[in-house]
Each structure stands twice: as structure tokens, then as C-alpha cells.
N, C-alpha and C positions, 0 to 999 in steps of 0.2 A: 555876632557882636555881643549878644546876650551871654553866650557861653564864655567868651573871653572875660567879660566883666565879672561873671561868677567865679571863674578861676582866680582872677586877681583878688577878689574878696576873700577866697579861701586862703590864699597865700598871705595876705595881710593878717588874717586871723591867726594863722600858724606862727607867724614870725615872733620870736621871743627877744629879738634885738630891737629895742625901742629907741636907742640913740640914733643920731643921724647916720643913715647908711644909704648906700646907693644900690639900686637893684636893676637888673637887666633881664628882660624876658625873651624867650625864644620859643617859637612854635614849630612843630614838625610840618613837613610838606602837606599832610592831610589835615592839619589843624587840630588833631586830637590829643597830641602830647604837648605839654608845656613845661619848660624848665625855667627856673628863676635863679640867677646868680646874685647873691647879696654880699656886699662888701661893707664891713663895718669893723667892729672889734675883732670879728672873725670872718672868714670866708665860708659861705654856706651855699649849698645847691639844694633846690627843691624840685620835685618832679611830680607832675599830675597827668593822669590820662582821663580826659573829659572831667567828670566830677569826682573821680577816684584819686585819693592821695596815694601815690606810689612811694615817694620818699618825703617825709617831713623835712624841714630844714636840717641839713646834714653837713657837718664841718669837714672841710678838706684842707690839707696843708702839707708842706714838706719842710723839715728843719735841717739846715746845713750845719756843718761842724763849726763854722765861724760864728754861729749864733743867728745868722740870717734865716728868715722864715719866708717861704713862698706861701702866701695866703694868710699872713698875719694882718697887722694893721697896714695893709698895702695902700700905697698912693697910686691912684689910677692915672695913667698917662693918656690912654685913648681906648676906645672900644671899636672893633671892626667886625663886620658881618660878611657872610658869604653864603651863596646857595649853589649847590652842585647837582648836576644831573648827567651821569655818564654810565658807561658799561665797562666792566672789567672782564677780560677774557679769563677763563678758568679751565685750563685744559685737562687737569687731573683731579676733578672735583665731582660733586654730585649734580652739577649742571655745567653746560659749556660756556655760560657767561653769567655774570652777576650784575644786577642793577645797583648802582651806587648813587642814591638820591638822598640829599640831606640839606638841612640848614645849619649854619654854624655861627657862633658868636665867640670872639676872642677878647678877653679883658687883659690889656697890657698894663703892667705895673712898673713903677720905678724900681730899678734894681735888675733890669734886663731879664725879666721873666714874664710869662703870661699863662693864663688859664684858658684852655680851648674847650668849648662844649659843643657837641653835635647832637642834633635830633634827627633821627630817621622816623619813618612811620611806625616802626616796630621797636624803637628803643632809643636810649641815650648813651653817649660815651663822653667822658671828659679826660683830659690829661694836662699836666703842666709841660711847658716848653721853656727852655732856658737859652739865653744868648750870652752867657758869661764867658770870659776869656780864661783859658787854662783849665786845669782839673778842679773838680769840686768833690766834697765828701758829704754824702747824705746820711745824717744820723738816724732819721726816722721819717715815715710818711703817715699822715693821719687820714683815715676815711671812717668817720663815725656815722654809720647809717642809722637814722632815726625813722621809726614807723609810728603811725598814729594809733596802733592797737597791738594787742598781743597776738600777732599773726602766726599762723602755722608755717613752719620751715621744714623743707626737705634738705637735710644736711648729712654729709658724709664725714665722719671723724677721720683723722689720720689713723692708720692702723698700728701706730706705736702707742703703747700704754705707759710710756715713761712718765714720771711724775711732774716733770717740768716742761714748759714750752720749748726751751732750748734743746732738750733731748728729743722732743717730738718733731723737730724740724727734719730729723732723719727718719724717713718713712717711705713706703713704696707707692703711696697715693692710690690705694685701692681698698675700698671698704664699702659695705652696704650703707643704705641711708637710714637715718632716724627721722621720724615725722613727728614733730613736737612744736608747741608754742614757743615763742622766743624765750620767755622767762623760764622754761623748763629745760632748755639746752644745757648741756654739761659745760660749766665754766672752766673746768680743768682740762678740757681737750680742745685742740685746734681742729678747725673744719677746713677741708680742702674745697677749692672751687672746681667747677661751678656749683652754686648753691641757689635754691629756689625758695621764694617766699610768696605765699598767698596774700594778696593785698586788699581783698574785698571785691564785691561786685563780680565774682567769677574770674577776676584777673590775677595774673601772677607776674612776678619779676624774677628773671634768672640773672644772677650776678656772676661775672667772670672778668677776665682781662684779656687784652690783645696787644700785639706788637711788643712783647716782653723781650728786651734785648739789653745786655750789659746792666742788668738790674735783677734783684731777687723776685721770685714769685710771691703771690699774696695768699695769706691764710685769713680766716675770719674767726672771731671769738664772740661769745655771748658777753656783752658789756654789762658792767654794773649799773649802767643807766637803764631806765625803764624802756622796754621795747626798742632796744638798740643792739646793733652788731658792729664790732670794730675790726679793723684790719691790722694784721701783724705781718712782719717780714723777717726772714732769717738774717741775722747779721753775717757779715763777711767772715769766713774762716780765718783764724789767726794761726793755728797750728793743726796739722792733720797727720795721721799715720795710716799706713797700709793695714788692711784687715778686712773684717766682714766676710761675706760669702767667698770661700775659697781664695782669700787674699786678693780679691778682685775689686775691692772698694777702698776709698779713702775716707776714713772716719775722722770727723771733726773733734778734736780734743779741747780746743779753746776757740772762742769767737771774739772778734773785735767789738767795739761799742758803736759801730755804725753799720749801715746796711749796704752801702755802695760807695766805691770810689770810681768816678766816671768823669767824662769830659763836660765842661761847663756849657758848651754849645751843643744841645741835643734836644730831642723830644723824649719824654718819659712814657711809660706804658699807658695805654688806654684802660680806664676803668669802665666796665661795660654793664649796661642794664637793659636786658631784653624784656620787653613788656608784651604780654599776650592777653587777648580777650577770650580766646579759646585755646585749650591745651594743645591742640594739633599744631598751632602756629609755632610752638617751641620746637617741634620735631623737624622743622624745615627752615632753619634760620641761617642767614648768610652774614650776620653782623660781625663775627670775628674775622671772617675772610675779607670783608670789606675794609676793616680797620688795619689789617696786616700790611707790612711794607711790601712793595712790589717785588717781582722776581729779580734776583741777582744772577740768574743763570741764563746767559744769552742764547745758548743753544740747548734746546730741550728735546730734540728729536730722539735721543737715545734713551730717554726715561720711559720705561715700560712697566706700568702697574700690572697686576695680575694676581693669580692664585699661587699658593705654596703648599706642596705636600710636606707635612711637618711630622717629625718623629717623636718629639719629647713628650707630648701629651699622652700618646699611646705607648710610650716607654719602649720604642723600637720593637713592638710586640707583633711580629708576623707569625703566621702559622701556615702549614701546608707547604713549607719550603724545605730544601735539602741542605741547608747550611745553618750554623748557629747565629742567631740574630743578635745584633748589638752594634757597637760603634766600630764598624769595619766596612770595607769597600763592597763586599757582597751584599750587605744590608742596604747600603745607600744606592747601589745599582738597581736593586729591586724597587726602591722608592722612585728612582729616575725612570725606570721602565713604566711604572704605574702612572707617573706624571705625563710621560710621553703618550701613553695610550689614550688618556682623556684630554689632552691638550692643555694640561696645567703648566703654567709658565716656569715655575721654580720649584726647587727642593732646598730645604734649609738643613744645614748641619748645626744642630743646637749644641749645647754645652757637652764637652767630652772629646771633641776632635783635637783640641790643643792640650798639651801636657798640663795636668792639674797642679795647682799650687805654685806655678812658676810665673804667672802673669806675663807670659811671653808668647805672643801669637805667632811667632816664627818657629816655635817648637811644636811640631805636630806629632801626635801619638803614632807609634809604628804600625798600628792596625789600619791607618788611613794613608792612602796614596792620593793626595789632592790633585796633582796634575793628571793622573789617570781618571779620576772622577770627573773633573772639569771637562776633559776631552770626551769622555763617554757621554756626559750630559749634552754637550754641544752637538754631537752627532745626532742626538734625538730631540733637538730643539728645546732643551730645558736648561735653565740657568741655575747656578749654585749661589746660595746666600750663606754667609758664615755668621754664627752667633759669636759675640765677643763681650767679655766683661769690661766694665768701664776703665779700670786702672790699666789693664793690659793693653787696651786700645789707646788710651790717652798718653801713656808714657812714651810711645814710639809711633805716634799717629801717622806722620807723613810716610815713614818707611813701610809701615804695615799696609797702608792703603795702596801705595804705589806697587808694592810687591804683589798683592793679591789682584789688583786691577790688571797688571801685566800677565798674571797667570790665567785670567779670564773669569775670575769670580765677579758676580754682578752686584753684590752689595753686602751690607752688614746689618745684623740685628744686634743693637747695642743695649746692654742690660746692666742693672744694679747700680745706677747712678744714685737713686734714692734720696736726692736732695734737690732743692731748686733755689739755693742761694746764688748770689751773683757769680761766684766761681763756676757753679755747675751750669747756669744758663749760658755763660760764655763758652763752656765746653760744647754745648749743643750747636752753637753757631760755628765753632771751629770744625766740629765733626761734619756738619752739613756742607760747609764750604770746601773742606779738604776732599770729601767724597765726590762732590760735584765736579771738582777740578779733574778728578780721575774717573769720572763717569760711573759712579757707583751709587746705588740706592742706599737709603738709611731707614731702618725701622727702630724707633726708640722705645725701649722697654724700661721698666723700673724707674719711671720718671713722671713728672707732673703732667697735667692736661696740656693739650696743644694750645698755642696762643697765636697761631697764624704763620709759624715758621714754614709750614708746608706750602704757603704761597710764596714766601721769600726765597726759599730753596725747594723747588718742586721735586727734587730727588728725595726729599723727606716724605716717604709714602705712607707712614703710619706711626701711631703713638699708642702706647698702652695707657697708663693712668686710668685704668678701668678694672673693676673687680671681675675679671673674665672667667671663662669656663674652667681654667686651671684650678680654681678654688674647689671644684667638685672632686678633685683627686684625693683631697684630705679633709674636707669639711665634715662636721658632725651630721647625723641623719636629720636633725631638725633645721638644718640650714635652708634658707628660702632664696634660691636663685631665681625662681620664676617671677616673683614680684619685682626683684631688681631688674630683670630683663625688660619689663614694661615700664620702668622708671627712667632708665638711662637715656632712652631716645629723647626725652623732654628736658634733660639736665646735662649729663656729661657730653652727649653728642652735640649740644649747642657749641661746645668749644672746638669740635673738629673730629677727625676720624678716630676710630677705636679698634685696636687690635684685640678684640674679645676672644678670638680663636675658637670659632664655632665649628659645627659639623659632626657632632657625635652620632654614631649609629647604634649605640647601646643607650636606650632611653628608659626612664623610670618614672613611676608615679611618685606622689609626695611620700607615701609610706614605703614604696619599694626602693627608694634611693638609699644607697650606702656608699661611703668612700672606698675607693679602690685605686691604688696608685698605678698598677700595671694594666688593669682592665677598667678604666674609668667610664663613667656614664654621665648622661645629662639628666636634669630634671625636666619633666614635660615631654611632649610628644615628638615624634619624628618630624612631623610637618612644622613644628616650632623651629627645629634646627634648620630646615630649608628656608623658612621665612626670614631667619636672621641674615641670610646672604643678601636679602633685599632691604630689610629694615635698617640694618646697621651700616653706617658709612665706613668703608674700609677699603682703600685703594689697593692695599696689599693684603690679601685675605687668605687665612689659613684653612686648610682641610686638616682638622686636628686628629682625626681617627686613623686607624691602621689601614693601609691598602688592602689587607686581607678582609677587613670588614666591609670596606667600600665595594670591593669586587663581588661580594655576595649581595650587594644592594645596588644593582645596575641602574635602575630607574632613578633613584635618588642621586647617585653619584653623577650620572650624566647631566641631571638638572643643575646640581651644584657647580659642575665644571663649566657650564655654559653661561652662568649668570655673570654679567659684566661687573667690574669693580669700580669703574668710573662711568659717569652718566652725562647725558645731554639735557635731561630735565628731571626734576623731582617735585612731587606733589604729596604733601601730608594730607591724607584723605579723612582721617578720623583718629580719635584717641583721647584718653584721659590718663593723667599721670598715675602710675601704679596700678592701672586696671587693664588697659588694652591700647594697641597702636596699630594703625594701618597706613602704609606708605606705598606710593606708586613711583616707579622710576623708569625713564625711557632711555634707550640707547638706539640711535638710528630710528627705525620704524617699529621697533619691538618694545613693548611695555612689560615690566615685571611688577607684580603687586605682592606685598608680604603683609601678613597680619599675625598678631600674637595676643593672647589673653593671659590674665593672671590665673590663680587656681580656681576661678569660677568658670564653669561652662558658660558659653555666651553665643548668642546669635548676632551676626554682623551682616548688615545689608550694604553691599557695595554699589554705589552709584557710579556707573562708567560713562557718564555724560561728558567727561573730559576728553574722551576719544574723538578723533576726527570722524567726519561722516564716512560711513562705509560698513563693511562686514568684516568680522575678525574670527580667527581661529584661536581657541583657548585651550591651554594645557593647564589643568588644575590638580594640585596636590592638596587634599583635605584630610582631616582627621577621620580615621575609620570608625565604624559604628562601635567598636570595642576599645577605642583608644583610651578611654577613661580607666580601663583595667590593664590594657596591654599597649603602652604608649607608642610602640613601634608600628601599630596598626594604622595604615593609611590607605587612601583610595586615590588612584590617578584616573582622571577623566579628561576626555577631549570632546569639544563641541564647538559650534558656531554661534556667534552673537552679533547683534547690531550695536552701534555706538551708544544708544540710549538705554541699554539693558541694565537692569538691576539684579544683582545676584544675592541670594540669601545663603549664608554659610553658617554651619553649626561648628563651634569650636569646643573641643573637650577641655576639661580642667588642665591648665598648663599647655593648652593647645595652640595651634596655628594653622596657617595655610600659605601656599605660595602659588602664584599664577603667572603664566607667560601668555601674553596677548599679542598676536601677530596679525597685521592687516592682510586680508586677502588681496591678491593681485587683481587688477581690473581685467574683466573678461576681454 
């Protein structure tokens, strides 16, 4: 009771709206988070965690083209409340079920709309819902996030350096993070979500969105107001023209003066605020999955996540073979044989199998005989996935998907969308639905972060929207991928799976790294690459390096090949944003644990008390004694432990470890 009174006092002190206004409070199930919705001249939301101000009163609204405002001087009709405690099955996720426990308040306004606010123990989400008849046009949406101090922000700019926001809406959603106070963020650049803010008392809030459908994605900007971040959305394209990468994109030449034309009766996307008291909580969040729309695919038995032998990162660079490698059947049969040997589920044909500059996926280059490859792969229990550029796929989607499904292809990796306006978000849903109807997987590349589509269409098995390992094919020698690797589990991974494309067998120190397109390398140690298969959520997971390199590294390859890609249980054991991370995941009775550090050597103590009672066999890959100088140096060890064991591990600079823990059978 005393805490509640204190929180109410803080809210009253914060409120800058002194005219008559109505306020409605909501507490999280554990009573630690408190939200207040205030309705007066403006509609504001305040969020606190115990005595910590997460969000000072922050204005939210939507403006329609007819001049109507959701969240203006709204007249309240009623207020309803609900409490929910249920479990969501999650068959292709990092755990087999997700607890969905929250309290909710809905403020209903005259004009057939309402604001819904939910509080979980780990965060808040809000959205507008409308019950209007017929279509509506949304001109803009306001989310002005106010903070009570010049907090530090972990933000990723768009990777477009265009001078205007309108031009920056075209970008690939992959860039490192800047770590700066709010007031020092670049006002001329858009920031992509998720975005992380330190809010004091060791707590952080990660901001993202969920259930994004028939609506544009959200960007953030540094507001002109003190200690404030504002939301922006790309307007609807008015005119487009074919162009961009190999004529596979649609470039926006002019935009409308509104962000969405949509149905008047609908729910709008959730605006999500994940609150942590310890950094490790960010690395195992289910908040986006909980908020996503339920599955629309009634039969999911055919959906098979797994691993992919991938040729693009290693530039089709095989050696010790008696044929000329490249985009031809001999090369791909070699990849298929490699995948079959190690039980890898798929081989991808990346860019090059379709005739260049035609944007026609039914025109296959003469060097490739797809029916022969699909049949060859099927005999060896390997599936084929095809890369496809956005425009080539979208212009003839139904015919292309039907044709390749009947041929026996298992899915598509779709690339170069590079926008998240309403038109492009609608494409994602159409692609997911069309592929699901024809029983094909989808891996989205060149697109924004996930917002829960992988729950709604479980055949969507991965997303890029991450500054992945491909960057090291061309980045400058001073590029810092290692720090990024131990930042994204706490920010980008909050949104969902990441097609980071790990697995490099050529590993480099900070000084030893250099860009190489045909023989690329990673930064950090070999064991770091192994750890990524456990740490990074990735239901369709690439083996990025050449089969020639993998077959020289039998121990590492066997470990990578056997690590599951979907899980029954996940526990974030330890971590600090930008410094280190340790995550444990269980499939059946086998646990895998992965850990990574930044460029600082580090000792990590693993507390294995989460294991059930009994004895266990451990397979450990750890940095070798010389890994600081030769990052490929590692040590594999096998030994027995009890469930209460604590392990101390030494990590080299840019290092990592990977562990398999299997319970001994009862005597």
C-alpha cells in the first residue's frame, strides 16, 4: 500500500496537465510496474517500475484524414478491465510454450475507438483499436516518449545516409549501435527498432512493436523536446519504379501525405516497452511473441526448421575438387553431399540461379538444372531453398510459389525489400500466406525486425533485420563486430529470430581481421562462432562457410550440425549489454549453453543449479590457451558433473564457449 501511494505521488508530481483530467491506473500482476493513462487536453501514458520512472507522461494519438483524432480531447464512454493467465503453445520457438499473464485496461472513447494498455511483469504494451465502419485513412501517429533525465540510449541508425527522412525510409535495417545520451543523438538520422534506453537504478527499457499488419513500421527520432524520442512512420508510396539491386526492387519516387489506408474496424500495432532490472532479462523475452496474432496455419506438421548449407558468404569457394566451382549443378551437388553427410536439413541456392536483370524467377540460368538438383537432394534427405529478389517474387507470386512447390523446393529466402511502409508490410503477409498455402518456408532478408509474424504464420522461420556476419566480407579493418555480437541479444533479439548467418571457420583477432570477399573471416575466436548457434535465436540457421573448410574441422562441424534450432526451454543465465552474454537452451533432455564476451578477456562462472537432480556428461568447447593470438585455437573436453556444479571458464578477447550437457541414464 505504501509503494502504491508513493507511485501515485510521483505521477501527480510529474503531471504537467493541471486542468481537469481523468486518470486510470494499472498494476502488473507482480505489482512492480504501474501505468497511468491520463485523459485531458491530450492523452498520455506514464510508466513506472517501483520507484523508477520508466516513461514520464508521454503523448500518444492518431490523426485521421477527416480531421478526427484518436487520443485528442476524447470523451470517455466507459473503462473496462481484464486479467488473463494462459499458456500459448509455441512449436517453432525458443521454448515449447509461453506464459501469457497480464492485466489490461481499455479506455473507450466516443467515436468508436479505444486505447488498450497491458501490463506484464516484464513490460507494457498499448495500442489503439477502432470499430469504425468502412475504410479510414491514417495521416500520422504520435508517440512522444518523454524521459525524466538525459538517459543513455543504445540506438541503431538506418544505414541510409540520405539527407532527408523520406529518403532514409529506404534502407536495409542493419547497422551497428551508437551509445549516447538522448540529447547527443543525431537528429538528422532515423533510428530503427528495437531501441534500448537506460532509465536509472540499473533498469532499462527496450522499445519495439508487435502485431504489425496493414500498417507501416515505426522509426524513432531525437525530438527537439528535452529528453524525448518521437515516432515516425513512412508514408504510403504514391509512385514507384523498378530499380535498385539488379532491378529486383521497387523504388519509391513519391509518397502520399498519409501513412495508411486501412479498414475502420481493426486493431492497430502494439507499442511495446520491455522493462528489465537485470540485463539478462532482455535476452530471454517473450513479449513480442505474446502480443502477436495467433497462428493462421491450421496444419503445421510439414514445417521443418533446421540448418542450411549456404554458398553465398563463402563465395562458392570449394577446393580439392575436380570441377570448376560456381553456380552450377556440380557445385550444388557437392553442397548437398556435405549437408547429407552431417544431417543438415537444407541447401540454399542464393542469388545467381535465376537469369540476372530479368526479375523473372521462371528463367533459370542454363548452368542449373533445378529438377535434377531437387531430386538429387531428396534422395539424400536434403531440401532445397531458393533465394529470390522482392520484385521478381511479388510480380508473379502465386505462379512462382505453385511452380516451385510442385517441383519439390521447400522454401524461399526473400531479399531486398528494404522498406517497411504499409505496402511492404502487406507484401510480407501475402508472401507468408501464399507460401503457407503451398507448404513452403519463408526466410525474410533485407527487411525490418520481426514483429510476431513468425507466430501468425509459423512457416516464416527467420528474419534478417540484423547487421550480420556478411558485413565482414567488406568492412574496414577497424570495424567492431565483436561488441555488436554481445549487444544484439539484449536489443535486436527481443523482437524475434535473427538470420545472422554464423559459422565462420577462418577466425581473426582484432588486429588480424581484414575484409575478404571470397575468403571471408570472422572477428573473435572459433568457440565464439560455436556459441552463436546457442545464443542467437534462429529457427533456420545457416552454416556460412565452405564445406571444404568445415570438413577440415570435423569436431566443430559435428557440434554445429547437431545443435537444435528450436527449443523446449530457454534460460538467460548472465550478461551485460555490450560486454558478455550466457544463454542455456534445452531440447528434450539435452541442454546447450553458449557464452560470448567482448574484446576483453573474461572469466565466467557458470552456475548449473538449474539442472535436474542427477549426473551429467559434458562436452565443452572452450578457447584454447593461445586463442588471443590464434583465434582458431580451441580445446574440446569431456567430463562428468552433478547438477549443482559450478564451472569457471576463461574467455579470450572476442572469445566464447559452447557446452552440451546430457543427463546420464539411470543405472
